[in-house]
C-alpha positions as CSV (number, residue, x, y, z in Angstrom):
1,M,28.0,18.3,-53.7
2,S,24.6,19.0,-52.7
3,V,24.4,21.4,-49.7
4,L,21.9,19.0,-48.3
5,S,24.7,16.5,-47.4
6,A,24.9,14.3,-44.4
7,A,27.1,16.7,-42.6
8,F,24.9,19.6,-43.1
9,V,21.9,17.3,-41.7
10,T,24.1,16.2,-38.9
11,V,24.9,19.6,-37.7
12,F,21.4,20.8,-38.1
13,I,20.0,18.0,-35.8
14,A,22.9,19.0,-33.2
15,T,21.9,22.5,-33.4
16,V,18.2,21.7,-32.8
17,I,19.2,19.6,-29.6
18,A,21.7,22.4,-28.3
19,Q,18.7,25.1,-28.8
20,A,16.0,23.1,-27.3
21,M,17.7,21.7,-24.2
22,P,18.2,24.8,-21.8
23,L,14.5,25.8,-22.6
24,L,13.5,22.1,-21.8
25,L,15.2,22.2,-18.5
26,A,13.7,25.7,-17.6
27,S,10.3,24.5,-18.5
28,V,10.7,21.6,-16.5
29,G,11.9,23.4,-13.5
30,E,8.7,26.0,-14.2
31,T,6.5,22.8,-14.5
32,I,7.3,21.7,-10.9
33,G,6.7,25.2,-9.2
34,E,3.4,25.9,-11.3
35,Q,1.9,22.5,-10.7
36,A,2.5,23.4,-6.6
37,G,1.1,26.9,-7.3
38,V,4.0,29.0,-7.5
39,L,4.3,31.4,-10.6
40,N,7.9,32.1,-11.0
41,L,8.3,35.1,-13.4
42,G,11.9,35.3,-12.3
43,I,13.1,32.4,-14.2
44,E,14.7,34.7,-16.6
45,G,17.1,35.9,-13.7
46,V,17.5,32.5,-12.4
47,M,18.6,31.1,-15.7
48,L,21.1,34.0,-16.1
49,I,22.4,33.2,-12.6
50,G,22.7,29.5,-13.3
51,A,24.3,30.4,-16.7
52,F,26.9,32.6,-15.0
53,S,27.8,30.3,-12.3
54,G,28.2,27.3,-14.4
55,F,30.5,29.3,-16.9
56,V,32.5,30.6,-14.1
57,V,33.1,27.3,-12.4
58,T,33.8,25.8,-15.9
59,L,36.4,28.4,-16.9
60,A,38.1,28.0,-13.5
61,T,38.3,24.1,-13.2
62,G,37.7,22.9,-16.9
63,N,35.3,20.5,-15.7
64,F,31.8,20.8,-17.3
65,W,30.2,18.6,-15.0
66,L,31.1,20.7,-12.0
67,G,30.0,23.8,-14.0
68,M,26.6,22.2,-14.4
69,L,26.2,21.5,-10.7
70,A,27.3,25.1,-9.8
71,G,24.5,26.1,-12.2
72,A,22.0,24.1,-10.3
73,V,23.1,25.2,-6.9
74,G,23.0,29.0,-8.4
75,G,19.7,28.5,-9.6
76,V,18.6,27.2,-6.0
77,I,20.3,30.3,-4.5
78,A,18.3,32.7,-6.8
79,N,15.3,30.9,-6.1
80,L,15.6,31.5,-2.5
81,A,14.0,35.1,-2.5
82,M,10.9,33.2,-4.1
83,L,10.9,30.6,-1.5
84,V,11.4,33.1,1.6
85,L,9.3,36.0,0.3
86,N,6.6,33.9,-1.2
87,V,6.1,30.6,0.2
88,W,7.0,31.6,3.7
89,L,5.7,35.2,3.9
90,G,2.9,35.1,1.5
91,L,4.2,38.2,-0.6
92,N,3.3,39.0,-4.2
93,Q,4.5,36.2,-6.6
94,I,4.3,38.5,-9.6
95,V,6.5,41.4,-8.0
96,I,9.2,39.1,-6.4
97,G,9.6,37.4,-10.0
98,L,10.1,40.5,-12.0
99,A,12.8,41.3,-9.1
100,I,14.6,38.3,-9.3
101,T,14.7,38.9,-13.3
102,L,15.9,42.4,-12.9
103,I,18.5,41.3,-10.0
104,G,19.8,38.5,-12.5
105,E,20.1,40.6,-15.3
106,G,21.9,43.2,-13.7
107,L,24.1,41.1,-11.4
108,T,25.4,38.8,-13.9
109,S,26.0,41.4,-16.3
110,V,27.9,43.7,-13.8
111,L,30.1,40.5,-12.8
112,Y,30.8,39.6,-16.4
113,L,32.0,43.0,-17.5
114,Q,34.0,43.5,-14.6
115,N,36.0,40.4,-14.5
116,Y,35.7,38.6,-17.9
117,S,35.2,41.4,-20.8
118,K,38.7,41.9,-21.4
119,S,39.8,38.3,-21.9
120,S,39.0,35.4,-24.0
121,T,36.1,33.4,-22.5
122,S,35.6,30.5,-24.7
123,L,34.8,27.1,-22.8
124,G,35.6,24.8,-25.7
125,T,33.8,21.9,-26.3
126,A,32.4,19.2,-23.9
127,P,33.5,15.8,-23.9
128,E,31.3,13.5,-26.1
129,L,29.9,10.2,-24.9
130,H,30.3,7.9,-27.8
131,I,27.6,5.2,-27.6
132,P,28.8,2.0,-29.4
133,F,26.9,1.0,-32.6
134,L,24.2,3.8,-32.4
135,A,26.9,6.6,-32.9
136,D,27.6,4.7,-36.2
137,I,24.4,5.2,-37.7
138,P,24.6,7.7,-40.7
139,V,23.6,11.4,-40.1
140,V,21.7,10.8,-36.7
141,G,24.5,8.7,-35.1
142,P,26.9,11.5,-34.8
143,A,24.0,14.1,-34.2
144,I,22.4,12.4,-31.3
145,F,24.5,9.5,-30.1
146,Q,27.8,11.7,-29.7
147,Q,26.4,14.1,-27.5
148,S,27.8,15.0,-24.2
149,G,26.7,13.0,-21.3
150,I,25.3,16.1,-20.0
151,F,22.7,15.8,-22.5
152,W,21.7,12.3,-21.6
153,V,21.6,13.2,-17.8
154,S,19.4,16.1,-18.7
155,L,17.1,14.1,-20.6
156,L,17.0,11.4,-18.1
157,L,16.2,13.9,-15.3
158,A,13.4,15.5,-17.3
159,I,12.0,11.8,-17.9
160,A,12.2,11.1,-14.0
161,V,10.3,14.5,-13.2
162,G,7.5,13.6,-15.6
163,F,7.1,9.9,-13.9
164,F,7.1,11.4,-10.3
165,L,4.6,14.1,-10.8
166,A,2.3,11.8,-12.6
167,K,2.9,8.4,-10.8
168,T,3.9,8.9,-7.2
169,N,2.4,10.3,-3.8
170,W,4.8,13.3,-4.2
171,G,3.6,14.2,-7.3
172,L,0.0,14.0,-6.2
173,S,1.0,16.4,-3.3
174,I,2.7,18.8,-6.0
175,R,-0.6,18.8,-7.8
176,S,-2.7,19.1,-4.8
177,A,-0.7,22.4,-3.8
178,G,-1.4,23.8,-7.0
179,Q,-5.2,22.5,-7.5
180,K,-6.7,22.5,-4.1
181,P,-4.3,23.5,-1.2
182,S,-6.7,23.2,1.5
183,S,-7.6,19.7,0.7
184,L,-3.8,18.9,1.0
185,D,-3.9,20.8,4.3
186,A,-6.8,18.7,5.6
187,A,-5.1,15.5,4.7
188,G,-2.5,16.2,6.8
189,G,0.0,17.4,4.4
190,S,2.1,20.6,4.6
191,V,1.3,23.1,1.8
192,V,4.4,25.3,2.8
193,K,6.7,22.3,3.2
194,I,5.6,20.9,-0.7
195,R,5.8,24.2,-2.2
196,S,9.2,25.0,-0.7
197,Q,10.5,21.6,-2.2
198,A,8.7,22.5,-5.7
199,V,10.5,26.0,-5.5
200,I,14.1,24.6,-4.3
201,L,14.0,21.9,-7.1
202,G,12.5,24.0,-9.8
203,G,15.4,26.4,-9.0
204,A,17.9,23.7,-9.6
205,F,16.4,22.7,-12.9
206,V,16.3,26.1,-14.1
207,G,19.8,27.0,-13.1
208,F,20.8,23.8,-14.8
209,G,19.1,25.1,-17.9
210,G,21.2,28.3,-17.7
211,A,24.6,26.4,-17.3
212,Y,23.5,24.0,-20.3
213,L,22.9,27.2,-22.3
214,A,26.4,28.8,-21.3
215,E,28.6,25.4,-21.4
216,L,27.1,23.2,-24.1
217,T,25.0,25.5,-26.4
218,T,27.0,28.7,-26.6
219,A,30.4,27.8,-24.8
220,T,30.7,31.2,-23.3
221,F,28.7,33.8,-21.3
222,T,27.6,37.2,-22.4
223,P,25.2,39.6,-20.6
224,F,21.5,38.7,-21.2
225,I,22.4,35.4,-22.9
226,T,19.0,34.0,-22.2
227,N,17.6,36.7,-24.7
228,G,13.9,36.0,-23.2
229,L,14.2,32.0,-23.1
230,G,12.8,32.3,-19.3
231,F,9.5,34.0,-20.6
232,I,9.2,31.5,-23.4
233,A,9.6,28.6,-20.8
234,I,6.5,29.9,-18.7
235,V,4.4,30.0,-21.9
236,I,5.6,26.4,-22.8
237,T,5.0,25.5,-19.4
238,M,1.2,26.8,-19.1
239,L,0.6,25.4,-22.6
240,S,1.9,21.9,-21.6
241,R,-0.6,21.5,-18.8
242,G,1.9,19.7,-16.2
243,R,2.9,17.1,-18.7
244,I,6.6,16.8,-19.3
245,V,6.1,15.0,-22.8
246,F,4.5,18.0,-24.0
247,V,7.4,20.1,-22.5
248,V,9.9,18.1,-24.4
249,I,8.0,18.5,-27.8
250,T,7.5,22.1,-27.6
251,S,11.1,22.8,-26.7
252,F,12.4,21.0,-29.7
253,V,9.8,22.8,-31.9
254,Y,11.5,25.9,-30.4
255,G,14.9,24.4,-31.2
256,L,13.8,23.5,-34.6
257,A,12.7,27.4,-35.2
258,V,16.1,28.5,-34.1
259,A,18.1,26.4,-36.0
260,I,16.1,26.6,-39.4
261,G,16.9,30.2,-39.8
262,P,20.8,29.9,-40.3
263,A,20.0,26.6,-42.3
264,L,17.9,28.5,-44.8
265,Q,20.5,31.0,-45.3
266,V,23.1,28.4,-45.9
267,L,20.6,26.8,-48.5
268,G,20.9,30.1,-50.5
269,F,17.6,31.7,-49.3
270,A,18.0,35.6,-48.9
271,V,16.4,35.8,-45.2
272,P,16.9,39.0,-43.6
273,A,18.9,38.5,-40.1
274,D,15.8,40.2,-38.3
275,V,13.6,37.5,-39.6
276,I,15.7,34.9,-38.3
277,K,15.8,36.4,-34.9
278,M,12.1,36.8,-34.8
279,L,11.3,33.2,-36.1
280,P,11.4,31.4,-32.6
281,F,9.3,34.2,-31.1
282,I,6.7,33.9,-33.8
283,V,6.6,30.1,-33.5
284,V,6.0,30.6,-29.8
285,I,3.1,33.4,-30.4
286,L,1.5,31.1,-33.1
287,T,1.4,27.9,-30.8
288,L,0.0,30.4,-27.8
289,I,-2.9,31.5,-30.2
290,I,-3.6,28.0,-31.3
291,F,-3.5,26.3,-28.3
292,A,-4.0,29.1,-25.5
293,R,-7.8,28.1,-24.9
294,S,-7.1,24.6,-24.2
295,S,-4.6,25.3,-21.7
296,V,-5.3,24.7,-18.2
297,V,-3.3,25.9,-15.1
298,P,-3.6,25.0,-11.6
299,P,-6.6,27.1,-9.9
300,A,-4.5,28.2,-6.9
301,L,-1.4,29.3,-9.1
302,G,-0.2,32.6,-8.0
303,A,-1.9,32.6,-4.8
304,P,-0.1,32.5,-1.5
305,Y,-1.5,29.9,1.0
306,T,-2.6,30.9,4.6
307,R,-3.8,27.8,6.5
308,G,-7.3,28.4,7.9
309,A,-7.9,31.3,5.4
310,R,-11.1,31.1,3.0
């Protein structure tokens, strides 16, 4: 039987989805923040806190949905530092973001090693949502239409964010806070309020992405499980120029890059393990080189806003 069997292709597609979704969710969260003018370099740490929170709750309760909710809450709590220190007090976003990353890495590693390193920590498989008729399509049916309900909710949330950012007054206010906050202020809006909403909602999405990584992608938690995923999300967000559809596309390109290495080994190609680990980052760097000049970031990105200041 050929190695390119239906089962092989099905597993490959499912792997692409599993690898892409955490990045997609984190990038959506970062997009909300960046469109409002808040650059959060701490999403690596926020993802780790969300991943650990989701892992702990799912392991304790056996309920993957509660774990995802815990991940979102953990992401919001982790982002409170950015909310208070930057949005409210106007301190440097870059310094705060790096601090959040270091705290997230250190805190989750210590808690995991103290409580879970000596026991089995596999979460098992999340319950699948079997979509009638579509799930019976050969190859793609089992890979796409037998995913967990969490996958579909995550995708719908990303689509909803894209709609609200592009088509609603709230989205206009978010973009104004990042493009020209003084204009939002002059129109009677509150830059602090809008940026606070963006930081809280962004934290929820990033934490949700971390929980997805721990619960559905790996079914466990290990220290530094994100492996730079948060920083890749920042790059994808900047290249996507606030358009969620581009976030989705680039996230799945990353998922493809992660999944193709092991697939080549299964097909008999002698690909060194180091090359497989490097491939996703190489793809991101090439994408950055090709599209960096066409990327546009909000003019007020990274700049704290003080009412009345010039």
